[in-house]
LUMZAKOL-444753 format. One record per residue (C-alpha): x, y, z; residue number from 1; chain. Coordinates in steps of 0.25 Angstrom, whole numbers, plus 5000, padded with zeros to 4 digits. Example, Ala and Ser with C-alpha at 12.3 -4.5 7.8 and 13.67 -1.06 7.14 Angstrom:
u:5049&v:4982&w:5031&n:1&chain:A
u:5055&v:4996&w:5029&n:2&chain:A
This chain:
u:5027&v:5130&w:4990&n:1&chain:A
u:5021&v:5119&w:4985&n:2&chain:A
u:5010&v:5108&w:4990&n:3&chain:A
u:5021&v:5099&w:4998&n:4&chain:A
u:5028&v:5112&w:5004&n:5&chain:A
u:5014&v:5118&w:5009&n:6&chain:A
u:5010&v:5104&w:5014&n:7&chain:A
u:5021&v:5102&w:5023&n:8&chain:A
u:5022&v:5115&w:5029&n:9&chain:A
u:5008&v:5115&w:5031&n:10&chain:A
u:5010&v:5102&w:5039&n:11&chain:A
u:5022&v:5109&w:5046&n:12&chain:A
u:5014&v:5119&w:5053&n:13&chain:A
u:5001&v:5109&w:5055&n:14&chain:A
u:5013&v:5099&w:5063&n:15&chain:A
u:5014&v:5112&w:5073&n:16&chain:A
u:4997&v:5114&w:5076&n:17&chain:A
u:4994&v:5108&w:5089&n:18&chain:A
u:4986&v:5095&w:5090&n:19&chain:A
u:4972&v:5102&w:5094&n:20&chain:A
u:4975&v:5111&w:5083&n:21&chain:A
u:4976&v:5100&w:5073&n:22&chain:A
u:4965&v:5092&w:5079&n:23&chain:A
u:4955&v:5103&w:5073&n:24&chain:A
u:4958&v:5101&w:5058&n:25&chain:A
u:4951&v:5089&w:5059&n:26&chain:A
u:4937&v:5090&w:5063&n:27&chain:A
u:4925&v:5082&w:5068&n:28&chain:A
u:4911&v:5085&w:5069&n:29&chain:A
u:4898&v:5079&w:5074&n:30&chain:A
u:4893&v:5072&w:5087&n:31&chain:A
u:4903&v:5061&w:5090&n:32&chain:A
u:4893&v:5051&w:5092&n:33&chain:A
u:4887&v:5052&w:5078&n:34&chain:A
u:4889&v:5039&w:5070&n:35&chain:A
u:4891&v:5046&w:5057&n:36&chain:A
u:4905&v:5051&w:5052&n:37&chain:A
u:4910&v:5057&w:5040&n:38&chain:A
u:4923&v:5060&w:5041&n:39&chain:A
u:4930&v:5069&w:5027&n:40&chain:A
u:4946&v:5068&w:5028&n:41&chain:A
u:4957&v:5068&w:5017&n:42&chain:A
u:4971&v:5063&w:5014&n:43&chain:A
u:4979&v:5072&w:5006&n:44&chain:A
u:4995&v:5066&w:5004&n:45&chain:A
u:5005&v:5072&w:4996&n:46&chain:A
u:5019&v:5064&w:4993&n:47&chain:A
u:5032&v:5070&w:4987&n:48&chain:A
u:5041&v:5059&w:4982&n:49&chain:A
u:5054&v:5059&w:4976&n:50&chain:A
u:5060&v:5045&w:4970&n:51&chain:A
u:5076&v:5043&w:4964&n:52&chain:A
u:5079&v:5030&w:4958&n:53&chain:A
u:5065&v:5024&w:4958&n:54&chain:A
u:5058&v:5029&w:4949&n:55&chain:A
u:5050&v:5021&w:4938&n:56&chain:A
u:5052&v:5031&w:4925&n:57&chain:A
u:5067&v:5025&w:4920&n:58&chain:A
u:5070&v:5037&w:4913&n:59&chain:A
u:5069&v:5045&w:4929&n:60&chain:A
u:5077&v:5044&w:4941&n:61&chain:A
u:5069&v:5052&w:4950&n:62&chain:A
u:5055&v:5056&w:4953&n:63&chain:A
u:5047&v:5066&w:4960&n:64&chain:A
u:5032&v:5070&w:4964&n:65&chain:A
u:5022&v:5073&w:4975&n:66&chain:A
u:5010&v:5063&w:4976&n:67&chain:A
u:4997&v:5067&w:4982&n:68&chain:A
u:4984&v:5060&w:4986&n:69&chain:A
u:4971&v:5067&w:4992&n:70&chain:A
u:4960&v:5060&w:4996&n:71&chain:A
u:4946&v:5065&w:5002&n:72&chain:A
u:4942&v:5055&w:5014&n:73&chain:A
u:4926&v:5054&w:5016&n:74&chain:A
u:4921&v:5045&w:5025&n:75&chain:A
u:4908&v:5043&w:5032&n:76&chain:A
u:4903&v:5034&w:5045&n:77&chain:A
u:4891&v:5030&w:5051&n:78&chain:A
u:4886&v:5015&w:5058&n:79&chain:A
u:4889&v:5005&w:5049&n:80&chain:A
u:4893&v:5012&w:5037&n:81&chain:A
u:4909&v:5020&w:5032&n:82&chain:A
u:4909&v:5027&w:5019&n:83&chain:A
u:4922&v:5033&w:5014&n:84&chain:A
u:4927&v:5040&w:5001&n:85&chain:A
u:4941&v:5045&w:4996&n:86&chain:A
u:4945&v:5050&w:4985&n:87&chain:A
u:4958&v:5054&w:4982&n:88&chain:A
u:4967&v:5062&w:4972&n:89&chain:A
u:4981&v:5057&w:4969&n:90&chain:A
u:4991&v:5065&w:4961&n:91&chain:A
u:5005&v:5070&w:4959&n:92&chain:A
u:5008&v:5084&w:4960&n:93&chain:A
u:5007&v:5090&w:4946&n:94&chain:A
u:5003&v:5079&w:4938&n:95&chain:A
u:4993&v:5081&w:4925&n:96&chain:A
u:4978&v:5079&w:4930&n:97&chain:A
u:4981&v:5081&w:4943&n:98&chain:A
u:4980&v:5067&w:4948&n:99&chain:A
u:4970&v:5059&w:4949&n:100&chain:A
u:4956&v:5056&w:4959&n:101&chain:A
u:4951&v:5042&w:4962&n:102&chain:A
u:4943&v:5035&w:4974&n:103&chain:A
u:4952&v:5029&w:4982&n:104&chain:A
u:4939&v:5024&w:4993&n:105&chain:A
u:4925&v:5024&w:4993&n:106&chain:A
u:4919&v:5014&w:5002&n:107&chain:A
u:4907&v:5011&w:5011&n:108&chain:A
u:4908&v:5001&w:5022&n:109&chain:A
u:4897&v:4995&w:5032&n:110&chain:A
u:4901&v:4988&w:5045&n:111&chain:A
u:4891&v:4981&w:5055&n:112&chain:A
u:4896&v:4974&w:5067&n:113&chain:A
u:4910&v:4971&w:5059&n:114&chain:A
u:4904&v:4967&w:5047&n:115&chain:A
u:4906&v:4976&w:5036&n:116&chain:A
u:4907&v:4980&w:5021&n:117&chain:A
u:4914&v:4989&w:5013&n:118&chain:A
u:4912&v:4991&w:4998&n:119&chain:A
u:4919&v:5003&w:4989&n:120&chain:A
u:4933&v:5007&w:4985&n:121&chain:A
u:4942&v:5004&w:4998&n:122&chain:A
u:4955&v:5003&w:5003&n:123&chain:A
u:4959&v:4987&w:5007&n:124&chain:A
u:4971&v:4987&w:5019&n:125&chain:A
u:4973&v:4973&w:5026&n:126&chain:A
u:4984&v:4972&w:5036&n:127&chain:A
u:4998&v:4978&w:5034&n:128&chain:A
u:4991&v:4981&w:5019&n:129&chain:A
u:5002&v:4972&w:5013&n:130&chain:A
u:4991&v:4965&w:5005&n:131&chain:A
u:4979&v:4976&w:5004&n:132&chain:A
u:4983&v:4991&w:5009&n:133&chain:A
u:4980&v:5004&w:5008&n:134&chain:A
u:4991&v:5007&w:4999&n:135&chain:A
u:4991&v:5021&w:5004&n:136&chain:A
u:5005&v:5026&w:4999&n:137&chain:A
u:5000&v:5024&w:4986&n:138&chain:A
u:4994&v:5036&w:4980&n:139&chain:A
u:4982&v:5030&w:4976&n:140&chain:A
u:4981&v:5019&w:4988&n:141&chain:A
u:4973&v:5006&w:4987&n:142&chain:A
u:4960&v:5004&w:4986&n:143&chain:A
u:4950&v:4993&w:4982&n:144&chain:A
u:4934&v:4994&w:4977&n:145&chain:A
u:4931&v:4982&w:4985&n:146&chain:A
u:4918&v:4977&w:4992&n:147&chain:A
u:4925&v:4972&w:5009&n:148&chain:A
u:4917&v:4964&w:5018&n:149&chain:A
u:4922&v:4960&w:5033&n:150&chain:A
u:4921&v:4959&w:5048&n:151&chain:A
u:4928&v:4963&w:5058&n:152&chain:A
u:4926&v:4959&w:5072&n:153&chain:A
u:4933&v:4953&w:5085&n:154&chain:A
u:4947&v:4954&w:5079&n:155&chain:A
u:4942&v:4948&w:5065&n:156&chain:A
u:4941&v:4954&w:5051&n:157&chain:A
u:4939&v:4948&w:5039&n:158&chain:A
u:4937&v:4956&w:5026&n:159&chain:A
u:4933&v:4951&w:5012&n:160&chain:A
u:4934&v:4959&w:5001&n:161&chain:A
u:4931&v:4961&w:4986&n:162&chain:A
u:4934&v:4970&w:4974&n:163&chain:A
u:4931&v:4968&w:4959&n:164&chain:A
u:4936&v:4980&w:4947&n:165&chain:A
u:4934&v:4982&w:4934&n:166&chain:A
u:4937&v:4992&w:4923&n:167&chain:A
u:4925&v:5003&w:4920&n:168&chain:A
u:4924&v:4997&w:4906&n:169&chain:A
u:4921&v:4982&w:4910&n:170&chain:A
u:4906&v:4988&w:4916&n:171&chain:A
u:4902&v:4986&w:4901&n:172&chain:A
u:4908&v:4973&w:4900&n:173&chain:A
u:4921&v:4963&w:4904&n:174&chain:A
u:4928&v:4962&w:4917&n:175&chain:A
u:4943&v:4964&w:4912&n:176&chain:A
u:4951&v:4973&w:4922&n:177&chain:A
u:4962&v:4980&w:4918&n:178&chain:A
u:4968&v:4993&w:4923&n:179&chain:A
u:4959&v:4996&w:4934&n:180&chain:A
u:4963&v:5002&w:4947&n:181&chain:A
u:4963&v:4989&w:4955&n:182&chain:A
u:4974&v:4977&w:4950&n:183&chain:A
u:4965&v:4967&w:4953&n:184&chain:A
u:4950&v:4963&w:4947&n:185&chain:A
u:4944&v:4958&w:4959&n:186&chain:A
u:4949&v:4955&w:4972&n:187&chain:A
u:4944&v:4948&w:4983&n:188&chain:A
u:4949&v:4947&w:4998&n:189&chain:A
u:4948&v:4941&w:5011&n:190&chain:A
u:4955&v:4946&w:5025&n:191&chain:A
u:4954&v:4941&w:5039&n:192&chain:A
u:4960&v:4946&w:5051&n:193&chain:A
u:4960&v:4943&w:5065&n:194&chain:A
u:4966&v:4952&w:5078&n:195&chain:A
u:4971&v:4939&w:5086&n:196&chain:A
u:4976&v:4948&w:5099&n:197&chain:A
u:4980&v:4961&w:5101&n:198&chain:A
u:4993&v:4956&w:5094&n:199&chain:A
u:4991&v:4949&w:5083&n:200&chain:A
u:4982&v:4949&w:5070&n:201&chain:A
u:4982&v:4942&w:5059&n:202&chain:A
u:4975&v:4943&w:5044&n:203&chain:A
u:4972&v:4934&w:5032&n:204&chain:A
u:4970&v:4939&w:5019&n:205&chain:A
u:4966&v:4933&w:5003&n:206&chain:A
u:4964&v:4941&w:4991&n:207&chain:A
u:4958&v:4935&w:4977&n:208&chain:A
u:4963&v:4946&w:4967&n:209&chain:A
u:4958&v:4944&w:4951&n:210&chain:A
u:4966&v:4951&w:4942&n:211&chain:A
u:4963&v:4953&w:4927&n:212&chain:A
u:4973&v:4945&w:4918&n:213&chain:A
u:4984&v:4952&w:4912&n:214&chain:A
u:4986&v:4943&w:4901&n:215&chain:A
u:4983&v:4945&w:4887&n:216&chain:A
u:4975&v:4936&w:4877&n:217&chain:A
u:4980&v:4931&w:4862&n:218&chain:A
u:4971&v:4944&w:4857&n:219&chain:A
u:4980&v:4953&w:4867&n:220&chain:A
u:4968&v:4956&w:4877&n:221&chain:A
u:4969&v:4956&w:4890&n:222&chain:A
u:4965&v:4941&w:4896&n:223&chain:A
u:4950&v:4943&w:4902&n:224&chain:A
u:4955&v:4935&w:4915&n:225&chain:A
u:4954&v:4936&w:4930&n:226&chain:A
u:4966&v:4929&w:4938&n:227&chain:A
u:4965&v:4928&w:4952&n:228&chain:A
u:4976&v:4928&w:4964&n:229&chain:A
u:4975&v:4925&w:4977&n:230&chain:A
u:4981&v:4931&w:4990&n:231&chain:A
u:4981&v:4925&w:5004&n:232&chain:A
u:4990&v:4928&w:5016&n:233&chain:A
u:4990&v:4933&w:5031&n:234&chain:A
u:4996&v:4944&w:5039&n:235&chain:A
u:4998&v:4943&w:5054&n:236&chain:A
u:5001&v:4955&w:5064&n:237&chain:A
u:5008&v:4955&w:5075&n:238&chain:A
u:5007&v:4966&w:5088&n:239&chain:A
u:5013&v:4968&w:5101&n:240&chain:A
u:5014&v:4980&w:5109&n:241&chain:A
u:5025&v:4982&w:5120&n:242&chain:A
u:5023&v:4987&w:5136&n:243&chain:A
u:5028&v:4999&w:5129&n:244&chain:A
u:5029&v:5007&w:5117&n:245&chain:A
u:5035&v:4997&w:5109&n:246&chain:A
u:5028&v:4986&w:5100&n:247&chain:A
u:5029&v:4973&w:5089&n:248&chain:A
u:5022&v:4974&w:5078&n:249&chain:A
u:5024&v:4963&w:5066&n:250&chain:A
u:5015&v:4956&w:5054&n:251&chain:A
u:5018&v:4946&w:5045&n:252&chain:A
u:5010&v:4942&w:5032&n:253&chain:A
u:5010&v:4932&w:5020&n:254&chain:A
u:5003&v:4933&w:5009&n:255&chain:A
u:5001&v:4921&w:4996&n:256&chain:A
u:4996&v:4925&w:4983&n:257&chain:A
u:4992&v:4915&w:4972&n:258&chain:A
u:4982&v:4912&w:4961&n:259&chain:A
u:4985&v:4919&w:4947&n:260&chain:A
u:4989&v:4931&w:4943&n:261&chain:A
u:4985&v:4939&w:4932&n:262&chain:A
u:4995&v:4935&w:4922&n:263&chain:A
u:4989&v:4920&w:4925&n:264&chain:A
u:5002&v:4916&w:4933&n:265&chain:A
u:5001&v:4909&w:4945&n:266&chain:A
u:5003&v:4916&w:4957&n:267&chain:A
u:5011&v:4913&w:4969&n:268&chain:A
u:5017&v:4922&w:4980&n:269&chain:A
u:5017&v:4927&w:4995&n:270&chain:A
u:5022&v:4937&w:5004&n:271&chain:A
u:5027&v:4937&w:5018&n:272&chain:A
u:5030&v:4951&w:5028&n:273&chain:A
u:5034&v:4951&w:5040&n:274&chain:A
u:5037&v:4963&w:5047&n:275&chain:A
u:5038&v:4969&w:5063&n:276&chain:A
u:5038&v:4983&w:5068&n:277&chain:A
u:5042&v:4987&w:5082&n:278&chain:A
u:5041&v:5000&w:5090&n:279&chain:A
u:5052&v:5000&w:5101&n:280&chain:A
u:5047&v:5014&w:5105&n:281&chain:A
u:5037&v:5023&w:5105&n:282&chain:A
u:5048&v:5029&w:5094&n:283&chain:A
u:5055&v:5018&w:5086&n:284&chain:A
u:5048&v:5007&w:5078&n:285&chain:A
u:5055&v:4996&w:5070&n:286&chain:A
u:5050&v:4988&w:5057&n:287&chain:A
u:5056&v:4975&w:5049&n:288&chain:A
u:5051&v:4965&w:5040&n:289&chain:A
u:5051&v:4956&w:5030&n:290&chain:A
u:5042&v:4956&w:5017&n:291&chain:A
u:5044&v:4944&w:5006&n:292&chain:A
u:5036&v:4943&w:4993&n:293&chain:A
u:5037&v:4932&w:4985&n:294&chain:A
u:5042&v:4936&w:4969&n:295&chain:A
u:5043&v:4929&w:4955&n:296&chain:A
u:5053&v:4917&w:4954&n:297&chain:A
u:5062&v:4918&w:4943&n:298&chain:A
u:5061&v:4935&w:4940&n:299&chain:A
u:5069&v:4940&w:4930&n:300&chain:A
u:5073&v:4953&w:4925&n:301&chain:A
u:5080&v:4954&w:4912&n:302&chain:A
u:5093&v:4963&w:4911&n:303&chain:A
u:5091&v:4976&w:4904&n:304&chain:A
u:5088&v:4974&w:4890&n:305&chain:A
u:5082&v:4961&w:4892&n:306&chain:A
u:5068&v:4958&w:4890&n:307&chain:A
u:5060&v:4946&w:4896&n:308&chain:A
u:5058&v:4941&w:4908&n:309&chain:A
u:5054&v:4925&w:4913&n:310&chain:A
u:5039&v:4923&w:4913&n:311&chain:A
u:5034&v:4919&w:4925&n:312&chain:A
u:5024&v:4906&w:4927&n:313&chain:A
u:5022&v:4910&w:4941&n:314&chain:A
u:5019&v:4923&w:4950&n:315&chain:A
u:5026&v:4923&w:4962&n:316&chain:A
u:5027&v:4938&w:4966&n:317&chain:A
u:5017&v:4943&w:4977&n:318&chain:A
u:5008&v:4955&w:4974&n:319&chain:A
u:5006&v:4963&w:4985&n:320&chain:A
u:4992&v:4965&w:4981&n:321&chain:A
u:4985&v:4978&w:4987&n:322&chain:A
u:4996&v:4983&w:4997&n:323&chain:A
u:5002&v:4995&w:5003&n:324&chain:A
u:5014&v:4992&w:4995&n:325&chain:A
u:5022&v:5003&w:4999&n:326&chain:A
u:5021&v:5000&w:5014&n:327&chain:A
u:5029&v:4987&w:5011&n:328&chain:A
u:5043&v:4984&w:5002&n:329&chain:A
u:5049&v:4996&w:5002&n:330&chain:A
u:5044&v:5012&w:5000&n:331&chain:A
u:5050&v:5011&w:4986&n:332&chain:A
u:5039&v:5004&w:4983&n:333&chain:A
u:5051&v:4999&w:4972&n:334&chain:A
u:5041&v:4984&w:4973&n:335&chain:A
u:5029&v:4980&w:4969&n:336&chain:A
u:5024&v:4996&w:4966&n:337&chain:A
u:5035&v:4995&w:4956&n:338&chain:A
u:5037&v:4982&w:4949&n:339&chain:A
u:5047&v:4972&w:4946&n:340&chain:A
u:5052&v:4971&w:4933&n:341&chain:A
u:5043&v:4963&w:4925&n:342&chain:A
u:5031&v:4963&w:4932&n:343&chain:A
u:5036&v:4951&w:4940&n:344&chain:A
u:5044&v:4952&w:4954&n:345&chain:A
u:5054&v:4946&w:4962&n:346&chain:A
u:5046&v:4947&w:4977&n:347&chain:A
u:5051&v:4956&w:4987&n:348&chain:A
u:5058&v:4955&w:5000&n:349&chain:A
u:5059&v:4968&w:5010&n:350&chain:A
u:5067&v:4967&w:5022&n:351&chain:A
u:5063&v:4982&w:5030&n:352&chain:A
u:5066&v:4986&w:5044&n:353&chain:A
u:5063&v:5000&w:5049&n:354&chain:A
u:5064&v:5009&w:5061&n:355&chain:A
u:5055&v:5021&w:5063&n:356&chain:A
u:5055&v:5032&w:5074&n:357&chain:A
u:5041&v:5037&w:5078&n:358&chain:A
u:5038&v:5050&w:5086&n:359&chain:A
u:5026&v:5053&w:5092&n:360&chain:A
u:5017&v:5047&w:5082&n:361&chain:A
u:5020&v:5059&w:5072&n:362&chain:A
u:5032&v:5058&w:5067&n:363&chain:A
u:5041&v:5042&w:5062&n:364&chain:A
u:5054&v:5040&w:5055&n:365&chain:A
u:5057&v:5026&w:5049&n:366&chain:A
u:5069&v:5020&w:5043&n:367&chain:A
u:5065&v:5006&w:5034&n:368&chain:A
u:5075&v:4998&w:5026&n:369&chain:A
u:5070&v:4988&w:5016&n:370&chain:A
u:5079&v:4976&w:5010&n:371&chain:A
u:5071&v:4971&w:4997&n:372&chain:A
u:5074&v:4961&w:4989&n:373&chain:A
u:5068&v:4950&w:4978&n:374&chain:A
u:5062&v:4937&w:4985&n:375&chain:A
u:5067&v:4929&w:4973&n:376&chain:A
u:5080&v:4930&w:4964&n:377&chain:A
u:5081&v:4939&w:4951&n:378&chain:A
u:5087&v:4934&w:4940&n:379&chain:A
u:5101&v:4943&w:4936&n:380&chain:A
u:5099&v:4950&w:4949&n:381&chain:A
u:5109&v:4947&w:4961&n:382&chain:A
u:5101&v:4944&w:4970&n:383&chain:A
u:5088&v:4949&w:4979&n:384&chain:A
u:5089&v:4961&w:4985&n:385&chain:A
u:5084&v:4973&w:4980&n:386&chain:A
u:5088&v:4984&w:4987&n:387&chain:A
u:5087&v:4991&w:5000&n:388&chain:A
u:5078&v:5002&w:5004&n:389&chain:A
u:5079&v:5012&w:5014&n:390&chain:A
u:5065&v:5021&w:5018&n:391&chain:A
u:5065&v:5033&w:5031&n:392&chain:A
u:5052&v:5038&w:5032&n:393&chain:A
u:5048&v:5049&w:5041&n:394&chain:A
u:5031&v:5053&w:5044&n:395&chain:A
u:5026&v:5063&w:5054&n:396&chain:A
u:5012&v:5067&w:5056&n:397&chain:A
u:5011&v:5080&w:5063&n:398&chain:A
u:4996&v:5077&w:5065&n:399&chain:A
u:4987&v:5064&w:5061&n:400&chain:A
u:4982&v:5068&w:5050&n:401&chain:A
u:4995&v:5072&w:5043&n:402&chain:A
u:5007&v:5064&w:5039&n:403&chain:A
u:5021&v:5068&w:5032&n:404&chain:A
u:5027&v:5056&w:5027&n:405&chain:A
u:5044&v:5057&w:5022&n:406&chain:A
u:5053&v:5045&w:5017&n:407&chain:A
u:5065&v:5043&w:5009&n:408&chain:A
u:5068&v:5028&w:5003&n:409&chain:A
u:5082&v:5024&w:4996&n:410&chain:A
u:5081&v:5011&w:4991&n:411&chain:A
u:5096&v:5004&w:4987&n:412&chain:A
u:5093&v:4993&w:4975&n:413&chain:A
u:5101&v:4982&w:4971&n:414&chain:A
u:5104&v:4976&w:4956&n:415&chain:A
u:5092&v:4968&w:4959&n:416&chain:A
u:5084&v:4981&w:4962&n:417&chain:A
u:5089&v:4985&w:4947&n:418&chain:A
u:5085&v:4971&w:4941&n:419&chain:A
u:5071&v:4970&w:4948&n:420&chain:A
u:5067&v:4984&w:4945&n:421&chain:A
u:5076&v:4984&w:4929&n:422&chain:A
u:5079&v:4998&w:4935&n:423&chain:A
u:5093&v:5003&w:4940&n:424&chain:A
u:5088&v:5015&w:4947&n:425&chain:A
u:5081&v:5006&w:4957&n:426&chain:A
u:5095&v:5004&w:4965&n:427&chain:A
u:5094&v:5016&w:4972&n:428&chain:A
u:5080&v:5024&w:4974&n:429&chain:A
u:5076&v:5037&w:4983&n:430&chain:A
u:5063&v:5039&w:4986&n:431&chain:A
u:5056&v:5051&w:4996&n:432&chain:A
u:5045&v:5056&w:4999&n:433&chain:A
u:5036&v:5065&w:5007&n:434&chain:A
u:5022&v:5064&w:5011&n:435&chain:A
u:5011&v:5073&w:5017&n:436&chain:A
u:4998&v:5065&w:5021&n:437&chain:A
u:4985&v:5073&w:5027&n:438&chain:A
u:4974&v:5067&w:5032&n:439&chain:A
u:4964&v:5077&w:5036&n:440&chain:A
u:4950&v:5074&w:5041&n:441&chain:A
u:4942&v:5087&w:5037&n:442&chain:A
u:4930&v:5083&w:5044&n:443&chain:A
u:4923&v:5071&w:5052&n:444&chain:A
u:4909&v:5072&w:5055&n:445&chain:A
u:4899&v:5064&w:5065&n:446&chain:A
u:4884&v:5065&w:5063&n:447&chain:A
């Protein structure tokens, strides 16, 4: 019996245990009036995947593997101070070397009357996570070595953050940053949020990013220069709760990028997103939306066997920066996790809708559809339509700290998809996964 089968059988047995018995698995000790709290927990995630027709190795047509991620979560709180440390192990079952260890979080935060300071390796998650998010679908997920200062109170939230990255070798001299954990050399951001009413809130965000030059000098060395690009935008959220079980939830966002890319190209790119969700009753929910990401004008892909692409003088491709990309633009992650041919981008339009059934806050089944297209014309392509994606998802929570997820996604690509990806196997793609996530709290002590 393999490991995944053992886990699934154990969860089936666990789901039959009465709730009062399950509660004893997570035990809290100490006087509830005490202000010092230490919590020890974990996350164990196992995900098996099967892919057909969307593999990146041109010599293969399918791939099958099992991923695992194990985290140990240590958290300590007292008045005016909180510390959290999360080491993690990542790997593929059977991989040589047994995977890898790293540190996902290690930060301390002090908070006094709404003013706070947070220092160390931390996650940055804002609004719908489109620009800055946890990206928890990724095995490593997103984190930043940063200092964050802010204030929260009376409906206002303002956060100021900054990060600076460097290679170990440069401690002896030099400032050139290549091949580090983060794509940026330095990053500064400002986020302001206000809750106007119970039904409406809005945010403003500005990010300045310094990127190490990707150009080379006449001697063949990387140019020792930093280029800066900026992003400014807004996010709006609306919520209306009906008198019974129905509600309507809608959001809209717009972001504009400018400055200079690491290839010394003037940058001018933008994105727009609108999405609405609704619950008709306690069992049925609906979602629909439209996303637009600008692309590079005169995007060209030479025919098979041809070489060379048009040299661009401006960059109009919107960069998704540090967002949770898997949440948007189709579950197969064809776009922006797998780049377009040539490194440039023809942009992306995503018209999507879904319907889901929810039962007792434990089980959810969703069927979703995406119509995907470029935002600019592609030379030699018959049109902008990239393809159609159908997603079937199911999620079950037998207890609060256990989640079982399954998914089947089918992509029917077009000739345009084949051209921009420079691969004919993108025309029909299948992806299946089964994922089990455990988030137990081992002990919580008050003293």
